C-alpha positions as CSV (number, residue, x, y, z in Angstrom):
1,M,-6.7,12.2,-21.5
2,P,-7.5,15.9,-21.0
3,A,-4.6,18.3,-20.5
4,D,-5.6,19.2,-16.9
5,V,-5.8,15.4,-15.8
6,V,-2.8,13.5,-14.6
7,D,-1.2,10.5,-16.5
8,P,-0.8,8.2,-13.5
9,R,1.2,5.6,-15.2
10,A,3.8,8.1,-16.5
11,E,4.0,9.7,-13.2
12,L,4.5,6.3,-11.3
13,V,7.4,5.4,-13.7
14,A,9.0,8.6,-13.0
15,L,8.6,8.4,-9.4
16,C,10.3,4.8,-9.4
17,E,13.2,6.4,-11.5
18,R,13.9,9.2,-9.2
19,G,13.0,7.4,-5.8
20,L,11.8,9.1,-2.6
21,D,12.7,9.6,1.1
22,W,10.2,7.7,3.3
23,R,10.9,10.0,6.1
24,V,10.6,7.2,8.6
25,Q,13.4,6.8,11.1
26,S,14.3,3.2,11.8
27,P,13.4,2.5,15.6
28,P,16.5,1.4,17.8
29,V,14.9,-1.9,18.3
30,L,15.8,-2.7,14.6
31,A,19.4,-3.2,15.5
32,E,18.4,-5.8,18.1
33,G,16.9,-9.3,17.7
34,P,16.5,-11.6,14.9
35,P,18.0,-10.5,11.3
36,L,15.8,-8.4,9.2
37,R,14.2,-10.3,6.4
38,D,13.7,-9.1,2.9
39,A,10.2,-8.7,1.7
40,A,8.3,-7.1,-1.3
41,V,4.8,-5.8,-1.9
42,L,2.9,-5.1,-5.1
43,V,1.4,-1.7,-5.3
44,L,-0.9,-2.3,-8.2
45,F,-2.7,0.6,-9.9
46,G,-5.3,0.0,-12.5
47,V,-8.7,1.3,-14.0
48,L,-11.8,0.4,-12.2
49,D,-14.3,-1.6,-14.2
50,S,-17.4,0.0,-13.2
51,V,-17.2,1.8,-9.8
52,L,-16.5,5.4,-10.1
53,A,-14.8,7.5,-7.4
54,R,-17.0,10.1,-5.8
55,K,-14.4,12.9,-6.2
56,S,-13.7,15.0,-9.4
57,G,-10.6,17.1,-10.1
58,P,-7.3,16.4,-11.8
59,M,-7.1,12.7,-10.7
60,T,-8.8,10.5,-13.3
61,R,-12.0,9.1,-11.6
62,D,-11.4,5.5,-12.5
63,L,-8.0,4.9,-11.1
64,D,-7.7,2.3,-8.4
65,V,-5.3,0.4,-6.2
66,L,-5.5,-3.3,-5.2
67,L,-5.5,-4.1,-1.5
68,L,-6.4,-7.0,0.7
69,R,-7.3,-7.6,4.5
70,R,-5.0,-9.9,6.2
71,A,-6.3,-12.9,8.2
72,A,-7.0,-12.1,11.9
73,T,-5.0,-15.3,12.8
74,L,-1.7,-14.1,11.4
75,G,1.2,-13.7,13.6
76,S,2.0,-10.2,12.6
77,H,-0.3,-7.3,11.2
78,A,-3.3,-9.5,11.8
79,G,-6.4,-8.2,10.4
80,Q,-4.9,-5.3,8.7
81,I,-5.4,-4.0,5.2
82,A,-2.3,-4.4,3.1
83,F,-0.8,-4.7,-0.2
84,P,-0.3,-8.3,-1.7
85,G,3.2,-9.3,-0.7
86,G,5.5,-11.3,1.5
87,R,9.0,-12.5,2.1
88,L,11.6,-13.2,-0.7
89,E,12.1,-17.0,-1.4
90,A,15.0,-18.8,-2.9
91,S,13.1,-19.1,-6.2
92,D,12.7,-15.3,-6.5
93,T,15.0,-13.4,-8.7
94,G,14.4,-10.2,-6.7
95,P,11.6,-8.0,-5.2
96,V,9.6,-7.7,-8.5
97,S,9.5,-11.4,-8.8
98,A,8.6,-11.9,-5.1
99,A,5.8,-9.2,-5.2
100,L,4.2,-10.8,-8.3
101,R,4.4,-14.4,-7.0
102,E,2.8,-13.3,-3.6
103,A,0.1,-11.3,-5.4
104,V,-0.8,-14.4,-7.6
105,E,-0.9,-16.6,-4.4
106,E,-3.0,-14.2,-2.4
107,T,-5.4,-12.8,-5.0
108,G,-5.4,-15.2,-7.9
109,L,-4.6,-12.3,-10.4
110,D,-3.2,-13.0,-13.8
111,P,0.4,-11.9,-13.9
112,A,0.5,-11.7,-17.6
113,G,-1.7,-8.5,-17.3
114,V,0.5,-6.8,-14.8
115,E,3.3,-4.4,-15.7
116,P,5.9,-3.8,-13.1
117,L,7.0,-0.1,-13.2
118,G,10.1,-0.3,-11.1
119,T,10.8,-0.4,-7.4
120,L,10.8,2.2,-4.6
121,P,13.5,2.4,-1.9
122,V,13.4,-0.3,0.9
123,F,11.1,0.5,3.9
124,P,12.0,-0.9,7.3
125,V,9.0,-2.3,9.2
126,E,10.0,-2.8,12.8
127,H,7.1,-4.8,14.1
128,S,7.5,-7.8,11.8
129,R,11.3,-7.1,11.3
130,H,11.3,-6.9,7.5
131,L,12.9,-4.8,4.9
132,V,10.1,-4.2,2.4
133,T,10.6,-3.1,-1.1
134,P,7.4,-1.5,-2.6
135,V,6.9,-2.7,-6.3
136,P,4.6,0.0,-8.2
137,A,2.9,-1.8,-11.1
138,W,0.2,-1.0,-13.7
139,W,-2.6,-3.4,-14.4
140,T,-2.6,-3.5,-18.3
141,R,-5.3,-6.2,-18.3
142,P,-7.3,-6.5,-15.0
143,S,-8.3,-10.0,-14.0
144,E,-10.6,-11.6,-11.4
145,V,-9.2,-11.4,-7.8
146,A,-10.4,-12.9,-4.6
147,A,-9.0,-14.1,-1.3
148,V,-7.2,-17.5,-2.3
149,D,-5.9,-18.7,1.0
150,H,-8.1,-17.6,3.8
151,D,-5.3,-18.4,6.3
152,E,-3.5,-15.5,4.7
153,S,-6.2,-13.1,3.6
154,V,-9.9,-12.8,4.0
155,E,-10.9,-10.0,1.4
156,V,-9.4,-8.5,-1.8
157,F,-10.7,-5.3,-3.1
158,R,-9.9,-2.3,-5.2
159,V,-10.1,1.2,-3.9
160,P,-10.5,4.3,-6.0
161,V,-7.4,6.4,-5.5
162,A,-9.6,9.6,-5.8
163,D,-11.5,8.3,-2.5
164,L,-8.1,7.9,-0.9
165,L,-7.2,11.4,-1.8
166,E,-10.4,13.0,-0.6
167,P,-9.5,15.1,2.4
168,A,-12.6,14.0,4.4
169,N,-11.2,10.5,4.2
170,R,-7.7,11.3,5.5
171,A,-6.7,11.2,9.2
172,N,-3.8,10.0,11.4
173,T,-3.4,7.2,13.9
174,S,-1.8,7.8,17.2
175,H,0.3,5.4,19.3
176,T,3.0,5.6,22.0
177,F,6.4,3.9,21.6
178,D,9.1,4.1,24.1
179,G,7.5,7.0,26.0
180,R,6.8,9.1,22.9
181,T,3.6,9.7,21.0
182,H,3.8,9.1,17.2
183,R,1.3,10.0,14.5
184,S,1.0,8.1,11.3
185,P,-1.2,8.7,8.2
186,A,-4.4,6.8,7.7
187,F,-7.3,6.6,5.3
188,S,-11.0,5.9,6.1
189,V,-12.9,4.9,3.1
190,D,-16.3,2.9,3.1
191,G,-15.9,1.7,6.7
192,R,-12.4,0.4,6.1
193,I,-9.4,2.1,7.9
194,I,-6.1,1.8,6.1
195,W,-3.2,2.4,8.4
196,G,0.3,1.5,9.4
197,F,2.9,0.5,6.7
198,T,0.3,0.4,3.9
199,A,-1.0,3.9,4.8
200,L,2.5,5.3,5.1
201,V,3.6,4.1,1.6
202,L,0.5,5.3,-0.1
203,S,0.6,8.8,1.9
204,R,4.2,9.4,0.8
205,M,3.7,8.2,-2.7
206,F,0.8,10.7,-3.1
207,D,2.8,13.5,-1.6
208,E,5.8,12.8,-3.9
209,L,3.5,12.5,-6.9
210,G,1.8,15.7,-6.2
211,W,-1.6,14.0,-5.9
212,A,-2.3,14.7,-2.3
213,E,-4.5,17.7,-1.1
214,P,-4.4,19.5,2.2
215,W,-6.2,17.5,4.9
216,D,-6.9,17.9,8.7
217,E,-4.0,16.3,10.3
218,N,-5.5,16.7,13.7
219,R,-8.2,14.2,13.0
220,I,-7.4,10.9,14.7
221,V,-8.9,7.5,14.0
222,E,-8.6,4.3,16.0
223,P,-8.2,1.1,13.9
224,M,-10.3,-1.7,15.1
225,D,-7.4,-4.1,13.9
226,R,-4.6,-2.6,15.9
227,T,-2.3,-5.4,17.0
228,R,0.2,-3.5,19.2
């Protein structure tokens, strides 16, 4: 790897070791209602087989991240683009186990080719009342993926990280909560808008990893799959 190109796996490992602050305040509603449930998502990075990102620069052009589109019939975050993941079950030994299990169930990937790199701090998701642990991982041996259960997800795909980092593909969403307007990071790539929890995690990771480039934070996009 050239000296001026990052080593993404090593940098992801270091990020897991030092952690980060999500810079997201838990809304007051989190203290009310049903108990918060533990969940985990797999933030799986790998190397694209054939599709190259359009962007050049210090980011390797073949790095990608695995995402899926949730079914429109789900009770929460319906139709949104997300990481593979879900709630912890009694059979899980922790967030890493849960994230891998859910990824297999949702995408059909071969877990033998996935190397978990650690975990990031818990992220509170107010809308679905979950405490989510992101599990960054490295795809040592990519396998075929597809939407396994269409009641859960309808599309599984890999997005070039360099395309996510392209300033022209970055934006914010805007919503009003409790009388106040809030902005939240979003990505618009190939007709797909990634927003909400998934975009927040990716955006903060990119910032902390030093991969992000300046972008127009005044650009606003409106997701077609907004559920609230």
